[in-house]
N, C-alpha and C positions, 0 to 999 in steps of 0.2 A: 814410428811406434817405439815405445820403451818398455821397461819391465813393469808388469801389472802386479799390484799387491794382492796376496791371497788373504781374504778376510775371514774365511770360514774358521769357526771355533774360537773367535776372539773373546777374550775375557779380561776384566779388570782384576789385577792382583793386589793383595793387601800391601800396605805401606805407601808412603809418599815419596816422591822423587823431586825434591825442591818445591817451589811454589807453583809448579805447573800441574800438580795433581798426580795421582798414581799412574804408572805406565799401563798400557793395554797390551797384553800378551797375545802374540800371533803364532799359534802352534804350527801352522802349515806354511808360514812364510820362511823362505830360505834366508839364513843369516849371512847374506852377501854384502856387497858394498852398500852404504847407507843411501836412503832417499830422504830428501828434505823439501818441505813446502813452507811458505811464509804467508802470513796475512798482515799487511802493513796498513794499519788503520790511522785514525786521526790522532790517537794518543799513544797506542801501544803497537809493538811489533811482536806477533805471535809466531812461534816456530813449532812445527811437528815433524819429527824425523824418526826413521827406523834405526834401531841399534841392536847389537848383539849382546845377549846376557846369558852366559853359560852355554854358549852354542845355540841359543834360541833367539828368535827375533821378537822385538817389542816396539811399540810406539812410545816415544817420549815427548815431553812438552817443555817449552821454555818461553819466556817473554822478556821484552826490554821496552823501556820508554822510547818513543820514537826520537826524542831529542838525543838519545844515547845510541845513535846508529853505529858509531865506531865500536862500542862494546859488543854489539850484535855481530859485527864483522869478526872481531877477535874470537868470539865464542864459536862461530862457524869454523874458523880455521883450527882452533884448539881441539874441537871434537872430530876433526877430520871429515867434515860433512861435504867437502868439495870433491870427494871421490865418487860422488853420485853418478850412477850410470843410467839414470831414468830417462832423460830426454837429451840426446846429444846430436850434434851435427858433425861429429868427428871424434877422434880419440884424445885430443888435447883438452886441457882444462878450459881453455878460452872458448871452446865450442859447447860447453855445458849450458843447458837452459834449465834453471830452477823454476818449479811451479810457484806462482805467486798470485795473490789476490789482494783486494783492498785498494783504496785510492793511492796509497803510497807506492804501490808497485809501478804506477805510471809516473809518479813524481820523482822517484829515486832510482829509476832504472840505470841511469848513467853512473850513479855512485857505486852500484854493485859491479858494473863493468870496470870501473876505474880501480876500485879497491880489491875486488876478488877475482876479476877477470872472467866473470860469468854474466850471462844474459838472463833476463826474467821472462818466462813464458806466462804472460798476463792472462788471468782468468776473471770472468765477471764475479763481482763480490756476492751478489744475492744468490746466484746459482751455486757458488761454493758453500755458502752458509747452509742452504737447503740440503745440499749433498752431504755435508758434515753431520747435520742433524739426523737425516735419514739413515746414515751409516750407523750412528750410535743407537738409534731406536730399533733398527732392524737386525743388528749384528752383535751387539754387546749387552749381555744380560746384566740387569741392575744399573744400566746407564741412566734411567729415568727414575725420579723419586718425587714425593711430596714432602713438604715441610710446614706443619701447622701445629699450633699449641705445643711447641717445643719438641714435637716428635717428627722424626724423619722415617719415611716408609718407602721402600722400593716399589716400583710399579711393574707388573708383568704385562707387556704389550705384545699382542700377536701381530706379526707383520701383515697378516691378512685383514686386520681390523684397525690399521693405523690411520689411514686417510679417510676424510680430510682432517686437518688440524690447523690451528693458528700458531704461528711461531713469532714470538716477540723477541727481537734481538736488541739487547740494551748495550749499545756502545757509547760513543761520545754523544750521539743522538740515538733515536729509537726507530727501528724499521719493523713494520708489522706485515707478515706474509701469510697468505692462505696456501697451505701445501696440500696438493691433491694427488701427488704421486712422485715417483722418482723423476727428477728433472721436470716436474710439472708443478708450477706454483704461480700465484698472482701476488704482486706487490701491492698491498691494499692501501697503506698510508704510512705516515711517519710522524714523529714529533721531534722538535729540536730541544725539548726539555728532557734531557737524558743524563747519563753518567757524567758527561762533560760539564753539564750545568751544576750538578752536585759538587763535583770536584773543584770547579772554577770558583764557585761561591764559597766552598769550604776553605780554599786557600786564602781568599780575601778576608773571610770572617774569623777564621781560627788560626791562621798562620801555619797550617799543616803543610808538609813538604811532599807527601805521597798520598795516594788514595787509600792505601792500607792503613796509614796513620790516621786518616780521616775516619775510617771505619772503626778503628780502635777507640778513638775519641767518642764516637756516637754510642758505643757500648756502655760508656760510663755516664752518659748524660740523661737528662730528663726534659723531654720536649714540652711538658706542661709549664715550664718556666716561661716560655715565649709564646706558646700556642694559646689562642683564645678558645675555650671550650664552653659548652652550653651553661655549665654551672657558673662560670665567670659572669655571664650576662643575666641569667634569670635567677640564680640562687637555687639551692637544692630543693626547697619546698615547691617552687613553681615547676621545677622539672618533674617532681613526683605527680603533681596535679595534672600536668600536660602529658604525662606518659613519655617523657624524654629521658634518655640516658644522660646522666650528669657529665660524663666524660666524652660525649660526642664532640668531635672536632668541628668547630665553627669556622676558624680562620687561622691558617698557619702564619706564625709571626704576628698574629693580630694583637697580642697583649703588649707588643712593643710600642704601639701607637699611643697608648695611654700612660706609658711609663716615662719617667724622667731620666731613665738610665741611658748611658752611652754604651758603645760597643765594648769598651774595656771593662764595663761593669758586669758583663755576662761571662759565664764560664764557657770556654771553647767546647767542652763536652756537651753542654746543653744546646749550643748552637748547632753542633754536628748532628745531634739526635733529631733536632727540629728539621734540619735540611733533609735528612734521610727519610723521615716519615712523610714530609711534604711531597717529595718527588716520587717516592715509590708508590704512594697512594694514587698519585696522578697517573702514573704509567699503568697501574692496575685498572683504574677507571676507564681510561681510553681503550685498553685491551678488552674490557668487558663490553663496552659499547660496540666496538668493531665485531667482536665475536657474536653479539646479539644480532647485529645487522646481517651477518653471514650465516646465521643459524648454526654456529659451531658451539660445542660444549667442551672440547678438549683444547687446552691452551698450554703451550710449552714456552718457558722463558729461558733464553740463553743470552750470551754476551759477556764481555770481559768485565763489566762493572757489577756483576752479581758476586763473583769470587767465592761462592760457597758461604757467603756471610749470612749468619742465622737471622739477624734482625731484618735484613733486606728481604729474604725469602718469607719470613714470618709476616711482614707488612703486606707484601704482594698477595700472599695466600689469604690473609684475613680480609683484605679489601675486596678481592675477587669473589670470595665466598659471600661477603656482605651484600654487595651490589647484585649478585646473581641469585640471591636468596638460596644459596647452597646448590644451585643448578650447574655451576661450573667449578672446576678445581684447577688450581695452578699446579703445574708440574715443572720440575727443573731437571737439568742435565748435568751429568758428570762432564768435566772438561768444557763447561758451557762457554768459556771465553775463546775456545779454539775451533769453533765450528767452521769458520772460513778456511783456516789452515788445514783442517782435516779433510774438508771437501776438495781443496786443491791437491792434497796428497793422493786422494782417491783417483784423481784424473791421470796419474801416471799410467801409461799404457793405452790411453785414448788416442785416437787419430786426431790430427790437427783440427779437422772440421767438427769434431765432437766437442771441443772445448769452446764454450760460449765466452766471447770477449765483450768488452765494454760496449762496442758499437754494434755487435752482431746479434746479441740476445734480444728477444722481443716478448718477454712475459707480459701479461696483462697488468694494467696499472689503474686501479679503481679509486674513487673518492678523492682524486687529486688531479690538478691541472696546473701547469706552470704559467698558463696564459688564460686566466678566467675571463669569461665574457661579461659584458655590461648587463645589469639587471634593469635597464631603463624600460624594457619592453614588458615588464611585469604587469599583471592586470591591476586595474585601478580599484582602490578600496572604497567601500561604502558600508553603511550599517548592516546591510543584508548579507554581505559576503565576507565580513571580517573574520568570522569564526570558521574553524578553530585556528588558534595561533599559539605560539610559544612565548611566554612572558619570562624574560631573564632579568632578575633583580640582582644588581651588583652592589652589595654592601661590603662589609668586612669579608664575608664569604659570598658565594654565588648560589642563588636558588632559581630553579627552572620549573615553571608551572604551565601546564597545558590548560588553556581557557577555551571551553567548547561552547559557551553561551553566556548570556547575562546571569551572573551569579553562580555559574557552573565552572568550577576549576578543580584541578587536581595537581598536586606537586609530583613531578616525575623524578627529579634527581637534583643534586646540588654539587658544588665544588668548594673545597676548602682553600683554593688558590684564588682569592678575590682581591678587593681593594685594600683590605687590611694587610694582606701579604705583600702587596706592592709597596704600600707606605711603610710597613714595618721594616722590610728589607732596605728600603730607600733611606730610612733614618739611620740604620746601622752602617750602610755603605757610604752615604753622602753627608750625613748629619743634618739633613733638611728638617724643618720643623712643621711643615704643612704640605698637603697634597698639591696646592697651587705652586709652592716653591719647587717641589719635585718636578712638576710638569714644565716649569720654566727651565729647569736644568736640562731636562730631556730634549727640549726644543733646540738647545745649543750643542747637543752631543752627537756622537757618531757611534752607533752600536757595533759597527764592524771593527772597532778598536779592540773589543773584547770577545765578540762572537766569532766562533769558528765557522767558516764558510765551506761550501762544496769545493771551491777553488783552492782553499788551504789544504784540502785532503787530496784532491784529484789533479790539481793543476789548472792552468788557465782555460782549458776546454770544458771544465765542469764534468757533469755526468750525463752526456748527451743521450744515452740509451733510454732514460726515463724523463728526459726533458728538463733536467735540473741545471740551470746555468751556474757558472762559477760563483756568482754573487749570492746565491741562495744560502740562507743560514742553515748550517748542519747541526750546530750545538750552541745554544745560548751560553755565554760565558766560557765556551770551550777553548778560547784562545788565551785565557789567563794563564800565564807561566810563573809570574812572581807571586810570592806570598805576602808582599808588602802592599797594603792598600794605597799607600801614598804614591805608588808607581803609576796609578791610573787616575784619570780626570773624573771628577764627580759627574760632569755632564755626560761622559760616555757611559758610565755605569748606570745613570738614570735612563738614558736612551735604551740601553740593553734590557733593563728591567721592564720598561713600558712595552717594548717590542715583544718580549718573550711571553708575558702574562696576558696581554690583550689577544695575541694570536692563539694562545692556549684556550682562553675563554671562548673565542670564536669557533675554534675547532670542536670543542665539546658541545657547544650550542648547536652546531651543524649536525653532529652525529645524533644528538637527542631529537632534533627536529626530524631528521631523516628516519630515525627509528619509529617515530610516532606519525610519520606521513604528513608533517606540517611544512608549509611553504612560506609562512610568515613568522618573523621573529621580532618581537618588540623588546627593547632594552630600557631599563630604568634603574635608578639608584644614584646615590650621591657621588660615587666614584667614576661615573661615566657621563651623566647628562650635564650639559653646560661646559664640558671640557672637549673642545674641538679635536685636539690631538688624539685623545682616547677614543672618541667616536670614529674618527677616521681610521685608526688602526683596526678596530673591531670590524668596521665595514669592509676593509680590505681583506681581512681574514675570512669573513663569510663569503666574499666573492671568490676568493682563492679556493676554499674547500668545497663550495657548492657549485663551482663553475658558473656562477651568476644566476643559479636557479632559485636561490632563497633571497627574499627581500628583507632588508634590515631597516627598522625604524626606531628612533629614540624618543622616549617620552620623558621630557624634562619636568613637565608639570601639566596639569590639565589645560587643554587648549593649545599644546605645543604643535606647531606646524611641522608635520612629518616630512620625510624625504620626497614624497610625491605631492606635497601641498595640501594633503587632506587635513580637515579639522577634527582632532580627536578629543574626546573627553573620557574620563574614567567610567562615566555612566554608559556611554554607547559602546565602550569596550568590554562592558560586563564585569568590571572589577571594582566598582564603587562600593560593593558590599564587603570588601576585604577589611575587616576590623583591625585596629591597631595590634591587638594581642595576637591575632591570627597571622598578620604579616610577620611579626617577630618570630612566631613559631616556624613559619615556612622558611624564613631566611636562615634560621639557626641550623636546620638540618642539612648541613653542607656535606660532610664526609664521615666515614666510619672511624671511630676510635673508641674502644671500650676501656683500654688500659687494664691494669691489674689490681685496681682498688675497688673492693666490693662496697656497695652502698651501706651506710651505717644508719641505724635509727636516729631520728632527730631528738636531741635533748630539748628540754623546755627553753633553755637559753637560746639554742640554735633556732627554735621555732619562732621566738620573739624577734630574733635578728632577721630571719628570712621574711617575716611579716612586715618588718620595717622597710626592708629592701623592696618588697612588692609595693608597699604604699608609696614609696618614693618614685618607683617606676611608673605607677599609675598616674601620679601627679605630673610627672614629666610628660607623659603621653597626652594628658589633658591639655597642658600648655601648648604642646605641639599642635594638637588638634584645633585649638583656638586660632593659632597662627595660620594653619592651613585653610580654615574656614574663611578667614579674612582675605587670604590670597585668592581663594576660589571666588568669593564675591566680587573682588576687583576684576578678575579675569572675565567673569560673566558680564559685568558692566562693559568692559572693553569689547567683548564679543558682540553685545547688543549694539554698541556704537558702530562697529565695523559692518554689521549686517544692515544697519540703517543707512550708512553711507553708500553701500553697494546697491541699494534699491533705486 
């Protein structure tokens, strides 16, 4: 047993203390020898420690990049933090055990012993994060706040009405937890598209050296330069007639695929802004889907990649409000990047068996399995039992439609991270000129050359408590250390791109199907069908997230032989009535983005220009329809011949 911290009366005092945020005053804590706790993650080392200020105690915060471990050691020595008497095995410094959490506490324990002469009392990461969040929400007034429409407002939360809530922790990857009480939580799911992905791609595409520099660049950029929005496809007049917002985001980086520009032709600021909006919207969308599945309305966002950054919080808040139709509100935490370290510090004074370790803790783990089962036992399809199902159309963006009967369908949701995003980023990163060339590169590449794995964070044993082996991807592009694109093989970058976005599409499709009670998912679209590698990745993703309970079929064209050998047609699937203009409308509604530009009345010249655009689009669709009818007739003849031979 060691010294326990007295948290009563805690409050945040004005003023900042470096980049760690303002200190937390502890009026009833004795200003004795300091206590120190660490959270050693995949990218950063976060420190929380007690210090004396005018004879009073306060919590202070500091952080270091993990690759600068020696700087962290020097700081600990300079601040006299080794005088800690929290957990000791004797009176000498060599017997001091510092509280530590995060995968790096397992990987770098020997370094602390060698350089500082101390051992690390290792605590489970998720348990520490939850303890840290609960401490702030229950003990520190003003620790939680909202940030929307440029306004930051504190939230008053009664400890009696706190639980349950959803905690979305954005680190190198993203962990999503359902918190039901003190030390009571369920790890619901995760996504490997997180802060490490933004920063990794940011380094490669903008040359930034730090995440703070990346955020500064994004503040000065315009994502409309690279993002494909509805207005770019339909024109303003069609948007007005169809009731669509002109600035609705259709495909992140989608404008790149039709441009002749190279990476050097784009401003780093615009690229940074596009990356930030793409991935913060995606995190918010997954958070919305998970909260909806669990019936939760309160969602807190934490993690070291938020950094109190206004645009990050604004994007997340807007997206969550959009998808939930204002039924959910994003809330943020002061010191959001230090939740794990705060939780570890709170454990001083606990007995040994109260501290949950990597191997000992057993919280529930929903919606995820490291060893999904095979879906071969799924029921056989026929015309009578095909409905309802989820139709996922992967174009530049992704549209998801529930089909409940012939000619009866309803769009549920979409995603702005689709084929246009993959190819747009691929062109910037690899210089490829077509999707086929990109897929060829990905076949020869190794995504683990740039993806951060669980083993990179925790060591060779992985994270056994929740069944994550060392080879599991923790953060796509999270291993990127160099800002020189030439330091990486185009093949490896292509493999990482394909892996990250196909798994993301599969995860979102699974959550949408689960939310709607659907067990069948059909995929179609130019960016998936006919491409074996893409279909294989999506199939694996669906098997992983659904534990083999959802069946995946790909519709490359009418008459495509599905995974179970069933003969499908658009007619017996109930979607032959999807008119061309309606398909376009459905695919466009990918993700929210209203921007700050109000719609202006059309001038006569603009009206003529838009009508010309519409006429050209109609003519193009007519030509495509003629080609499709010809192909349909050919397939029908082949089908008739096959049936005749089988008699």
